[in-house]
N, C-alpha and C positions, 0 to 999 in steps of 0.2 A: 507592663506587658509580661504575660503568662508564660510559665517555664515550656521548654521545647516538648516536654514529654505530654505535658497537658494539652497544648497546641496540636501535636501529632494524634493524639487522641480523637479531638473534635474533628480534625480535617480527615481522617480515615472514614469517620462516620457521613463527613459530606460528599467523599468518593463513593461511599456506598450507595447514594442514591443517584449517582449519575448513570445515565442511561446506557453508554456502551462499554462494555466489559475490558475491551482492551485499554481504555483511556484509563480506567479504574486500574488497571492492573499495571500501566505504564506509569501514573503518576504515583502509584505506591512505592511504586520501585525506587524512583526518585526522590520520594520523601525518606526510605530507608537509607539511601546513600548520603543524604544531607543529615540525618541522624547518627550515621556512621563516622562522618567528617566532625560533627560537633563533638561527639564522645571521644575522638581521640584528641581533641584541643583542649577538652574541658569545658566546654561551651555549654551554659544550660539553658540561658534565657535566649529570646529571640533577638532582641535588641544588640547581642553580643555578636550576631553573625555578620561575617564580611563575604557577602556572597561572591563576589571577585575572588579571594582566597579558595572559596568552595569552586569555583569553576576552574581555577588555575590548578587544584587539587585533583579534578576529575579529568582534565584533559593530560597535565603531566605526569601525575603520579598512577593515575588509572590506565593511562595510553590509550583514551578514546579518538576516535576522530575529531576533526573539526565539526562537522556535521552532528554528531552526537555532542558535541561541546555546546553547540548552536540549541540543540533540542533541550539540553539541561537548563541553558539561559530562557527558553522560552518558559518551561517548566516552572523557572524561578520567578519570572516577572507574574505569572499567573498566581503562584503562591503568594507575592506580595500583595497583589491586590486583592486575593483573597483574604490576607490578614489586613486589609483596608492601611497598608503603609503609606504615608504621605507625605512629602513625596515617593514614589515608588524607587527603591534604590536601584533598581534595574534599569532605570533611564538613561544612566550615564555609561553603562556597559556595552558596548557593542557587539555586534556577531562577529565571528571569525571568519575569515574567507575560506571559502570551501573548493578543494582542486576539483577538476572535471572528474564526473564519475566514471569508474573501471568499467561498469557494466555497458555492454554494447549490444545494437541491436543486431540482429542476425541477417544475413544476407539472403535473398531469394534462392540462391542455390542450397543454403543450410534447410530454410525452410521446406523446400521438395524433399531432400533427404530426410528430414524428422517424419513428415508425413508418408512418405513411401514406406520406411521402416514400421513405424506405428500403424499403418493399415493392415499389415501383414503379422504383426507380433503382438499389439497392445490397443486396441481399438477404444478402450475405457480410458487409457491416459491420454489417448488422441482427442477424446471429448474435451477434457480438462485443457490439452494445449490449445485447443480452437477456441475455447471459451476465453481463455487467456489472451490470446491473438485478436481475436475478431470482437469480443465484449468488454475487454479492458477490466474484467473485474478481478479485484486483487487477491492474491492466494488465501487470505485469513477469512474474506467475505467468502470465497469458492467453497472453502468446506464446511461453511454454515447455510449452504444455500439447501432447499429443500426442493422436492419433487412439484410442490404445489405453487413454488414462485416462477415455475415456466408457465409462461401464457402464451401457446400455440396459434390462437387465434389472432392475437395480438402481433405475434412474433416479437415478445418481450420477455425480459426476465425482472422481476420485482425483487428488488434489493431492496431488503426490511430494513428500517430505521435501527432495530436492535443489532444490525450486522454490519452498516454502513460504516465507512470510516468517519465519515462525517456528522453520522447521529440523524440522517434525514433519510426520508424512503425516496428512493428513486427507480426510475425505471430506463432497462437498457434494452438498445436493440439486439433482436436474436437473428443471426444470420442463415440463411437458407440450409447451407451445408449442415450447420449443429442440428437443427431440426431433423434433418434426413437421417442423420448418425444416430440420434436419440432415437427414433423410431425403428431404425434398424437393431439397436441396442436393448429396445424393450422399456427404456428407461420411462417413459409416460404411461406405463401401465403398472407400475410401483405405486403403494400408497403415496399419497401427497404428503404426509408427516415426514416420510422418509429422507434421509439427506441425500441429496444427489449423488456425491461421493462417499461411500463408507469403507467398509473392508474389501481389499483388493479393487479398490475405486469404483466399485459396483454400488447402487442405492441401497440404502440399508438403515437401521435405526440407531446405529453407533456412529457418532461424528467423528470425522477422518482427524487422526493426528495433525498436529501444525507441521511437522515435518515431513510428511507424506511426499506431497509434490516436489518439494525441493530434492528428497532422497532418491524419488524416483528418474529425475530429470538428471541428475548427476551420474545414475547408470546410464542412461540414455545418450548424454554427452559423450562420455567416457567410451561408450561402444562404436559411435559414430565420428571420432576423434574430433570435437568440438572443443575448442578452449573454455580456461574456465572463467573467463570474463563473460562469457553467453551464458547467463544463469537463467530459471525459469520465468523471471521477471523481465527476461529481454524479449519475451513475448509479447509483452504489451509495449514496449519501446517500439519494437517492429511494427505491430499492428497499427498505432498510432501514427507513426511514419507512413506507411502505406496507405492508410483511409485519408490522410490529410494530403496525400498527392495524388490521391484519385478524386475526391469527394471535396476537398478543402478543409482548412484548419478549423472553422467555425462546427463543420459535422465531426470533426476528431474531438473537439472540446466537449460537444453535447455528450457524445458517446462514451467519452472519459469521464464523464460528471466533474469536470474542472469548474472552478470559480472564474477563470479568465483566460483568453489565449494565450497571456503570459505565460501562466502555469504549463498548458500544453507546448510552448517553445521549448520549455525546459526539457522536453523529452526529445525534441529534435535537434539533433546537431547541424551545423551550417550547412553541409551538404544535403540532409535529409530534409529540408524545410523546403515546403512547395512552390513552385513558381506559378503565381496567378495568372490566368488566362488573361484577365484584364491588363495586367502590365505587357503581354505581347500585341494586343491588339489596340494599344494606346497610339494615338497619334498625335506629337505634341506640336509646338510652334516651329520647332528646328528643323 
């Protein structure tokens, strides 16, 4: 088995060929953390790595959440598969139980107050808020969208494979209200290769900083007195909940680009899950 420093060089060359930049960045970060742990323990060869001890160090010493620890476990499994280790040493390492998420979906009252404020004070941020709520486009994808990705005739947004989380090109339904707002703001008249959100959240040549939506949301939340458990991503949770209750969970699954209804269900707390009309109309034998 090769030395860790040699393996790391080859693995980073492998990462450089992956299509999605966020994956390359994330995996490289995890590799660096493994290299740091190996250096601390004087480990120089791959066969000397105890991946369970590494995960314990990440969790207990680095103080990460159970979810982050599980993400490291997933990466370790992928890394061991890339190394062609057989059996995979991760087979016997189980994921940790994750606590219920702190992030909460917004109430209808909160959503109305957000819209009322932004209509008066910041319509460009309102556009981002509406796209998160209606289109379920992840913030990292949102800042990479270009004007040319908007297809008004088809009422759709083209999420390119290069910016999509799962590396697949997909189409997302575009709400009528969003189209109207885009026309009002002159978004669709901008050059097609401009980013939809650039400086001041206007279309432009420069891609928006990754913290922009979060920071703008924090200021809005503070002004409206909305607690911290309601995050910018809560708009997606809220939109999935409301679409599932209005049009059904299958429609919500497809709009959210989830692989299964089980994934969509994770976004719905018990009280938010839709009651299917079929169960209301069902006449059993009793």
